[in-house]
PDB file with SEQRES, HELIX, SHEET and CRYST1 records, atoms N, CA, C and O in Angstrom:
SEQRES   1 A   50  MET VAL THR TYR VAL CYS ILE GLY ILE VAL PHE LEU PHE          
SEQRES   2 A   50  ALA SER ILE ARG ILE ALA LEU TYR TYR VAL ARG ALA LYS          
SEQRES   3 A   50  ARG THR PRO GLU PRO ARG GLU LEU GLU GLN THR LEU TYR          
SEQRES   4 A   50  THR ILE LEU LYS GLN ALA ARG ARG ASP SER ARG                  
HELIX    1 AA1 VAL A    2  LYS A   26  1                                  25    
HELIX    2 AA2 PRO A   31  SER A   49  1                                  19    
CRYST1    1.000    1.000    1.000  90.00  90.00  90.00 P 1           1          
ATOM      1  N   MET A   1     133.582  22.095 -20.852  1.00  0.00           N  
ATOM      2  CA  MET A   1     133.803  23.408 -21.444  1.00  0.00           C  
ATOM      3  C   MET A   1     132.761  24.417 -20.924  1.00  0.00           C  
ATOM      4  O   MET A   1     133.099  25.551 -20.585  1.00  0.00           O  
ATOM      5  N   VAL A   2     131.520  23.994 -20.868  1.00  0.00           N  
ATOM      6  CA  VAL A   2     130.458  24.875 -20.366  1.00  0.00           C  
ATOM      7  C   VAL A   2     130.705  25.223 -18.903  1.00  0.00           C  
ATOM      8  O   VAL A   2     130.402  26.333 -18.465  1.00  0.00           O  
ATOM      9  N   THR A   3     131.246  24.290 -18.162  1.00  0.00           N  
ATOM     10  CA  THR A   3     131.532  24.519 -16.752  1.00  0.00           C  
ATOM     11  C   THR A   3     132.553  25.644 -16.590  1.00  0.00           C  
ATOM     12  O   THR A   3     132.405  26.497 -15.715  1.00  0.00           O  
ATOM     13  N   TYR A   4     133.585  25.646 -17.430  1.00  0.00           N  
ATOM     14  CA  TYR A   4     134.594  26.700 -17.355  1.00  0.00           C  
ATOM     15  C   TYR A   4     134.014  28.076 -17.681  1.00  0.00           C  
ATOM     16  O   TYR A   4     134.408  29.079 -17.085  1.00  0.00           O  
ATOM     17  N   VAL A   5     133.088  28.118 -18.617  1.00  0.00           N  
ATOM     18  CA  VAL A   5     132.434  29.387 -18.952  1.00  0.00           C  
ATOM     19  C   VAL A   5     131.622  29.874 -17.756  1.00  0.00           C  
ATOM     20  O   VAL A   5     131.662  31.056 -17.416  1.00  0.00           O  
ATOM     21  N   CYS A   6     130.895  28.977 -17.127  1.00  0.00           N  
ATOM     22  CA  CYS A   6     130.091  29.342 -15.947  1.00  0.00           C  
ATOM     23  C   CYS A   6     130.987  29.825 -14.810  1.00  0.00           C  
ATOM     24  O   CYS A   6     130.682  30.821 -14.153  1.00  0.00           O  
ATOM     25  N   ILE A   7     132.086  29.123 -14.582  1.00  0.00           N  
ATOM     26  CA  ILE A   7     133.019  29.544 -13.529  1.00  0.00           C  
ATOM     27  C   ILE A   7     133.609  30.912 -13.864  1.00  0.00           C  
ATOM     28  O   ILE A   7     133.775  31.743 -12.971  1.00  0.00           O  
ATOM     29  N   GLY A   8     133.923  31.155 -15.118  1.00  0.00           N  
ATOM     30  CA  GLY A   8     134.454  32.443 -15.538  1.00  0.00           C  
ATOM     31  C   GLY A   8     133.461  33.562 -15.315  1.00  0.00           C  
ATOM     32  O   GLY A   8     133.829  34.647 -14.866  1.00  0.00           O  
ATOM     33  N   ILE A   9     132.200  33.302 -15.628  1.00  0.00           N  
ATOM     34  CA  ILE A   9     131.156  34.316 -15.429  1.00  0.00           C  
ATOM     35  C   ILE A   9     130.982  34.612 -13.941  1.00  0.00           C  
ATOM     36  O   ILE A   9     130.846  35.773 -13.556  1.00  0.00           O  
ATOM     37  N   VAL A  10     130.984  33.598 -13.119  1.00  0.00           N  
ATOM     38  CA  VAL A  10     130.853  33.794 -11.668  1.00  0.00           C  
ATOM     39  C   VAL A  10     132.047  34.582 -11.136  1.00  0.00           C  
ATOM     40  O   VAL A  10     131.876  35.486 -10.319  1.00  0.00           O  
ATOM     41  N   PHE A  11     133.255  34.247 -11.593  1.00  0.00           N  
ATOM     42  CA  PHE A  11     134.451  34.963 -11.165  1.00  0.00           C  
ATOM     43  C   PHE A  11     134.381  36.428 -11.582  1.00  0.00           C  
ATOM     44  O   PHE A  11     134.732  37.308 -10.796  1.00  0.00           O  
ATOM     45  N   LEU A  12     133.937  36.699 -12.799  1.00  0.00           N  
ATOM     46  CA  LEU A  12     133.807  38.069 -13.287  1.00  0.00           C  
ATOM     47  C   LEU A  12     132.768  38.839 -12.464  1.00  0.00           C  
ATOM     48  O   LEU A  12     133.007  39.982 -12.074  1.00  0.00           O  
ATOM     49  N   PHE A  13     131.626  38.218 -12.204  1.00  0.00           N  
ATOM     50  CA  PHE A  13     130.572  38.843 -11.403  1.00  0.00           C  
ATOM     51  C   PHE A  13     131.072  39.163 -10.000  1.00  0.00           C  
ATOM     52  O   PHE A  13     130.824  40.251  -9.481  1.00  0.00           O  
ATOM     53  N   ALA A  14     131.782  38.209  -9.383  1.00  0.00           N  
ATOM     54  CA  ALA A  14     132.301  38.431  -8.028  1.00  0.00           C  
ATOM     55  C   ALA A  14     133.341  39.549  -8.026  1.00  0.00           C  
ATOM     56  O   ALA A  14     133.367  40.363  -7.103  1.00  0.00           O  
ATOM     57  N   SER A  15     134.182  39.600  -9.030  1.00  0.00           N  
ATOM     58  CA  SER A  15     135.193  40.658  -9.112  1.00  0.00           C  
ATOM     59  C   SER A  15     134.556  42.029  -9.231  1.00  0.00           C  
ATOM     60  O   SER A  15     135.010  42.980  -8.595  1.00  0.00           O  
ATOM     61  N   ILE A  16     133.523  42.142 -10.026  1.00  0.00           N  
ATOM     62  CA  ILE A  16     132.828  43.425 -10.191  1.00  0.00           C  
ATOM     63  C   ILE A  16     132.174  43.842  -8.880  1.00  0.00           C  
ATOM     64  O   ILE A  16     132.262  45.002  -8.478  1.00  0.00           O  
ATOM     65  N   ARG A  17     131.521  42.901  -8.218  1.00  0.00           N  
ATOM     66  CA  ARG A  17     130.860  43.223  -6.947  1.00  0.00           C  
ATOM     67  C   ARG A  17     131.864  43.667  -5.878  1.00  0.00           C  
ATOM     68  O   ARG A  17     131.588  44.601  -5.124  1.00  0.00           O  
ATOM     69  N   ILE A  18     133.015  43.012  -5.806  1.00  0.00           N  
ATOM     70  CA  ILE A  18     134.038  43.387  -4.831  1.00  0.00           C  
ATOM     71  C   ILE A  18     134.581  44.770  -5.149  1.00  0.00           C  
ATOM     72  O   ILE A  18     134.790  45.578  -4.244  1.00  0.00           O  
ATOM     73  N   ALA A  19     134.811  45.051  -6.424  1.00  0.00           N  
ATOM     74  CA  ALA A  19     135.320  46.371  -6.818  1.00  0.00           C  
ATOM     75  C   ALA A  19     134.314  47.462  -6.466  1.00  0.00           C  
ATOM     76  O   ALA A  19     134.703  48.515  -5.960  1.00  0.00           O  
ATOM     77  N   LEU A  20     133.040  47.232  -6.721  1.00  0.00           N  
ATOM     78  CA  LEU A  20     132.014  48.217  -6.378  1.00  0.00           C  
ATOM     79  C   LEU A  20     131.923  48.431  -4.869  1.00  0.00           C  
ATOM     80  O   LEU A  20     131.699  49.549  -4.406  1.00  0.00           O  
ATOM     81  N   TYR A  21     132.098  47.356  -4.111  1.00  0.00           N  
ATOM     82  CA  TYR A  21     132.064  47.479  -2.647  1.00  0.00           C  
ATOM     83  C   TYR A  21     133.171  48.408  -2.163  1.00  0.00           C  
ATOM     84  O   TYR A  21     132.924  49.278  -1.328  1.00  0.00           O  
ATOM     85  N   TYR A  22     134.387  48.236  -2.677  1.00  0.00           N  
ATOM     86  CA  TYR A  22     135.502  49.072  -2.241  1.00  0.00           C  
ATOM     87  C   TYR A  22     135.344  50.515  -2.698  1.00  0.00           C  
ATOM     88  O   TYR A  22     135.748  51.431  -1.982  1.00  0.00           O  
ATOM     89  N   VAL A  23     134.772  50.736  -3.862  1.00  0.00           N  
ATOM     90  CA  VAL A  23     134.545  52.105  -4.331  1.00  0.00           C  
ATOM     91  C   VAL A  23     133.528  52.805  -3.434  1.00  0.00           C  
ATOM     92  O   VAL A  23     133.713  53.968  -3.074  1.00  0.00           O  
ATOM     93  N   ARG A  24     132.468  52.110  -3.076  1.00  0.00           N  
ATOM     94  CA  ARG A  24     131.452  52.701  -2.202  1.00  0.00           C  
ATOM     95  C   ARG A  24     131.968  52.895  -0.791  1.00  0.00           C  
ATOM     96  O   ARG A  24     131.592  53.859  -0.125  1.00  0.00           O  
ATOM     97  N   ALA A  25     132.816  52.005  -0.324  1.00  0.00           N  
ATOM     98  CA  ALA A  25     133.354  52.113   1.030  1.00  0.00           C  
ATOM     99  C   ALA A  25     134.238  53.355   1.161  1.00  0.00           C  
ATOM    100  O   ALA A  25     134.294  53.959   2.232  1.00  0.00           O  
ATOM    101  N   LYS A  26     134.920  53.738   0.101  1.00  0.00           N  
ATOM    102  CA  LYS A  26     135.769  54.922   0.160  1.00  0.00           C  
ATOM    103  C   LYS A  26     134.944  56.194   0.249  1.00  0.00           C  
ATOM    104  O   LYS A  26     135.414  57.192   0.796  1.00  0.00           O  
ATOM    105  N   ARG A  27     133.717  56.182  -0.277  1.00  0.00           N  
ATOM    106  CA  ARG A  27     132.874  57.372  -0.265  1.00  0.00           C  
ATOM    107  C   ARG A  27     132.031  57.493   0.995  1.00  0.00           C  
ATOM    108  O   ARG A  27     131.272  58.454   1.125  1.00  0.00           O  
ATOM    109  N   THR A  28     132.138  56.569   1.912  1.00  0.00           N  
ATOM    110  CA  THR A  28     131.349  56.600   3.130  1.00  0.00           C  
ATOM    111  C   THR A  28     131.845  57.734   4.028  1.00  0.00           C  
ATOM    112  O   THR A  28     133.038  57.810   4.323  1.00  0.00           O  
ATOM    113  N   PRO A  29     130.942  58.613   4.464  1.00  0.00           N  
ATOM    114  CA  PRO A  29     131.371  59.718   5.333  1.00  0.00           C  
ATOM    115  C   PRO A  29     131.790  59.223   6.718  1.00  0.00           C  
ATOM    116  O   PRO A  29     131.326  58.189   7.198  1.00  0.00           O  
ATOM    117  N   GLU A  30     132.654  59.973   7.324  1.00  0.00           N  
ATOM    118  CA  GLU A  30     133.119  59.655   8.668  1.00  0.00           C  
ATOM    119  C   GLU A  30     131.987  59.915   9.669  1.00  0.00           C  
ATOM    120  O   GLU A  30     131.103  60.727   9.397  1.00  0.00           O  
ATOM    121  N   PRO A  31     132.003  59.237  10.824  1.00  0.00           N  
ATOM    122  CA  PRO A  31     130.960  59.474  11.833  1.00  0.00           C  
ATOM    123  C   PRO A  31     130.878  60.940  12.263  1.00  0.00           C  
ATOM    124  O   PRO A  31     129.788  61.452  12.518  1.00  0.00           O  
ATOM    125  N   ARG A  32     132.006  61.602  12.341  1.00  0.00           N  
ATOM    126  CA  ARG A  32     132.005  63.029  12.717  1.00  0.00           C  
ATOM    127  C   ARG A  32     131.264  63.863  11.677  1.00  0.00           C  
ATOM    128  O   ARG A  32     130.518  64.776  12.030  1.00  0.00           O  
ATOM    129  N   GLU A  33     131.468  63.551  10.392  1.00  0.00           N  
ATOM    130  CA  GLU A  33     130.761  64.276   9.331  1.00  0.00           C  
ATOM    131  C   GLU A  33     129.258  64.020   9.391  1.00  0.00           C  
ATOM    132  O   GLU A  33     128.458  64.927   9.162  1.00  0.00           O  
ATOM    133  N   LEU A  34     128.878  62.782   9.701  1.00  0.00           N  
ATOM    134  CA  LEU A  34     127.455  62.457   9.828  1.00  0.00           C  
ATOM    135  C   LEU A  34     126.813  63.231  10.975  1.00  0.00           C  
ATOM    136  O   LEU A  34     125.705  63.750  10.840  1.00  0.00           O  
ATOM    137  N   GLU A  35     127.516  63.304  12.102  1.00  0.00           N  
ATOM    138  CA  GLU A  35     126.992  64.043  13.244  1.00  0.00           C  
ATOM    139  C   GLU A  35     126.826  65.518  12.906  1.00  0.00           C  
ATOM    140  O   GLU A  35     125.819  66.127  13.266  1.00  0.00           O  
ATOM    141  N   GLN A  36     127.804  66.094  12.221  1.00  0.00           N  
ATOM    142  CA  GLN A  36     127.740  67.507  11.849  1.00  0.00           C  
ATOM    143  C   GLN A  36     126.575  67.762  10.901  1.00  0.00           C  
ATOM    144  O   GLN A  36     125.862  68.755  11.047  1.00  0.00           O  
ATOM    145  N   THR A  37     126.378  66.877   9.938  1.00  0.00           N  
ATOM    146  CA  THR A  37     125.269  67.024   8.994  1.00  0.00           C  
ATOM    147  C   THR A  37     123.925  66.923   9.711  1.00  0.00           C  
ATOM    148  O   THR A  37     123.015  67.708   9.446  1.00  0.00           O  
ATOM    149  N   LEU A  38     123.802  65.960  10.614  1.00  0.00           N  
ATOM    150  CA  LEU A  38     122.562  65.800  11.367  1.00  0.00           C  
ATOM    151  C   LEU A  38     122.289  67.022  12.222  1.00  0.00           C  
ATOM    152  O   LEU A  38     121.151  67.487  12.290  1.00  0.00           O  
ATOM    153  N   TYR A  39     123.310  67.548  12.874  1.00  0.00           N  
ATOM    154  CA  TYR A  39     123.157  68.740  13.709  1.00  0.00           C  
ATOM    155  C   TYR A  39     122.694  69.926  12.866  1.00  0.00           C  
ATOM    156  O   TYR A  39     121.823  70.686  13.290  1.00  0.00           O  
ATOM    157  N   THR A  40     123.264  70.085  11.690  1.00  0.00           N  
ATOM    158  CA  THR A  40     122.882  71.181  10.797  1.00  0.00           C  
ATOM    159  C   THR A  40     121.423  71.045  10.365  1.00  0.00           C  
ATOM    160  O   THR A  40     120.686  72.031  10.345  1.00  0.00           O  
ATOM    161  N   ILE A  41     121.011  69.847  10.025  1.00  0.00           N  
ATOM    162  CA  ILE A  41     119.619  69.621   9.597  1.00  0.00           C  
ATOM    163  C   ILE A  41     118.655  69.912  10.743  1.00  0.00           C  
ATOM    164  O   ILE A  41     117.626  70.557  10.542  1.00  0.00           O  
ATOM    165  N   LEU A  42     118.984  69.438  11.943  1.00  0.00           N  
ATOM    166  CA  LEU A  42     118.104  69.679  13.089  1.00  0.00           C  
ATOM    167  C   LEU A  42     118.015  71.160  13.425  1.00  0.00           C  
ATOM    168  O   LEU A  42     116.939  71.663  13.750  1.00  0.00           O  
ATOM    169  N   LYS A  43     119.133  71.852  13.349  1.00  0.00           N  
ATOM    170  CA  LYS A  43     119.152  73.273  13.634  1.00  0.00           C  
ATOM    171  C   LYS A  43     118.292  74.036  12.619  1.00  0.00           C  
ATOM    172  O   LYS A  43     117.566  74.960  12.984  1.00  0.00           O  
ATOM    173  N   GLN A  44     118.378  73.648  11.369  1.00  0.00           N  
ATOM    174  CA  GLN A  44     117.589  74.291  10.329  1.00  0.00           C  
ATOM    175  C   GLN A  44     116.091  73.977  10.502  1.00  0.00           C  
ATOM    176  O   GLN A  44     115.245  74.835  10.251  1.00  0.00           O  
ATOM    177  N   ALA A  45     115.778  72.781  10.920  1.00  0.00           N  
ATOM    178  CA  ALA A  45     114.384  72.393  11.122  1.00  0.00           C  
ATOM    179  C   ALA A  45     113.768  73.196  12.268  1.00  0.00           C  
ATOM    180  O   ALA A  45     112.595  73.564  12.208  1.00  0.00           O  
ATOM    181  N   ARG A  46     114.546  73.463  13.295  1.00  0.00           N  
ATOM    182  CA  ARG A  46     114.039  74.258  14.417  1.00  0.00           C  
ATOM    183  C   ARG A  46     113.743  75.677  13.974  1.00  0.00           C  
ATOM    184  O   ARG A  46     112.744  76.261  14.396  1.00  0.00           O  
ATOM    185  N   ARG A  47     114.607  76.250  13.118  1.00  0.00           N  
ATOM    186  CA  ARG A  47     114.367  77.605  12.620  1.00  0.00           C  
ATOM    187  C   ARG A  47     113.111  77.663  11.769  1.00  0.00           C  
ATOM    188  O   ARG A  47     112.341  78.619  11.860  1.00  0.00           O  
ATOM    189  N   ASP A  48     112.898  76.646  10.940  1.00  0.00           N  
ATOM    190  CA  ASP A  48     111.747  76.638  10.036  1.00  0.00           C  
ATOM    191  C   ASP A  48     110.426  76.425  10.788  1.00  0.00           C  
ATOM    192  O   ASP A  48     109.374  76.870  10.329  1.00  0.00           O  
ATOM    193  N   SER A  49     110.479  75.752  11.933  1.00  0.00           N  
ATOM    194  CA  SER A  49     109.237  75.465  12.654  1.00  0.00           C  
ATOM    195  C   SER A  49     108.743  76.650  13.474  1.00  0.00           C  
ATOM    196  O   SER A  49     107.621  76.611  13.980  1.00  0.00           O  
ATOM    197  N   ARG A  50     109.522  77.669  13.616  1.00  0.00           N  
ATOM    198  CA  ARG A  50     109.108  78.831  14.415  1.00  0.00           C  
ATOM    199  C   ARG A  50     108.159  79.710  13.683  1.00  0.00           C  
ATOM    200  O   ARG A  50     107.720  80.726  14.220  1.00  0.00           O  
TER     201      ARG A  50                                                      
END                                                                             
């Protein structure tokens, strides 16, 4: 009986972790968006250093 409870807890934990992984994966920016953000930051840093 205790074994089934442990297996249930592990299954629940794994399900939560998988769900969180997919939620975070959907929010990941595209490489093009990352490049644009980096370019904007670098451009702003050059203006501030003058």
